[in-house]
C-alpha positions in Angstrom: -31.1 16.7 78.9 -31.4 19.2 76.0 -28.7 21.8 76.1 -29.4 23.2 72.6 -29.7 26.9 72.1 -33.3 28.2 72.0 -34.5 29.5 68.6 -33.8 33.1 67.7 -37.0 35.1 67.6 -38.1 36.4 64.3 -38.9 40.1 63.8 -42.4 41.1 64.9 -44.9 41.0 62.0 -42.6 39.0 59.7 -43.3 35.6 58.4 -39.7 34.5 58.7 -39.2 31.3 60.5 -36.4 30.0 62.7 -34.8 26.7 61.5 -32.7 24.6 63.9 -29.4 23.5 62.3 -26.9 20.8 63.3 -23.5 21.0 61.7 -21.0 18.1 62.0 -17.4 18.0 60.9 -13.8 19.1 61.6 -13.7 21.4 64.6 -12.1 24.4 62.8 -14.4 24.1 59.8 -17.6 23.9 61.9 -16.5 26.9 64.0 -15.6 28.9 60.9 -19.0 28.1 59.3 -20.9 29.1 62.5 -18.9 32.4 62.7 -19.7 33.1 59.0 -23.4 32.4 59.5 -23.6 34.6 62.6 -22.0 37.5 60.7 -24.3 37.2 57.6 -27.6 35.9 59.0 -29.8 36.2 62.0 -28.4 33.3 64.1 -28.5 32.5 67.7 -25.3 31.5 69.6 -24.1 28.0 68.8 -23.8 25.1 71.2 -20.7 22.9 70.5 -20.3 19.3 71.4 -17.7 16.6 70.4 -18.9 14.2 67.8 -19.8 10.7 69.1 -16.6 9.2 67.8 -14.6 12.2 69.2 -13.2 13.0 65.8 -14.8 16.4 65.2 -17.4 18.8 66.5 -21.2 19.1 66.4 -22.7 22.5 66.5 -26.4 23.4 67.1 -27.8 26.8 66.3 -31.0 28.5 65.0 -31.1 30.5 61.8 -33.9 32.9 60.8 -34.9 32.1 57.2 -36.3 35.2 55.5 -39.5 34.9 53.5 -38.6 34.9 49.8 -40.3 34.0 46.5 -41.7 30.5 46.2 -39.2 28.1 44.8 -39.6 27.1 41.2 -41.0 23.7 40.6 
């Protein structure tokens, strides 16, 4: 069963691409990072799950990555 959030659609005519992200760590830290990403970037809602060892949280979300200059090599 896949309960991950569907990817956020990119703007029509743009070459920006959605990237699926998984965050793992302390519950408060993960939720704070997701909130910051949602305020500053085009992100879908997050799906939260306990980590397998139950000592933290996993979050799944999609982020739209804008097209920028090619990275220097």
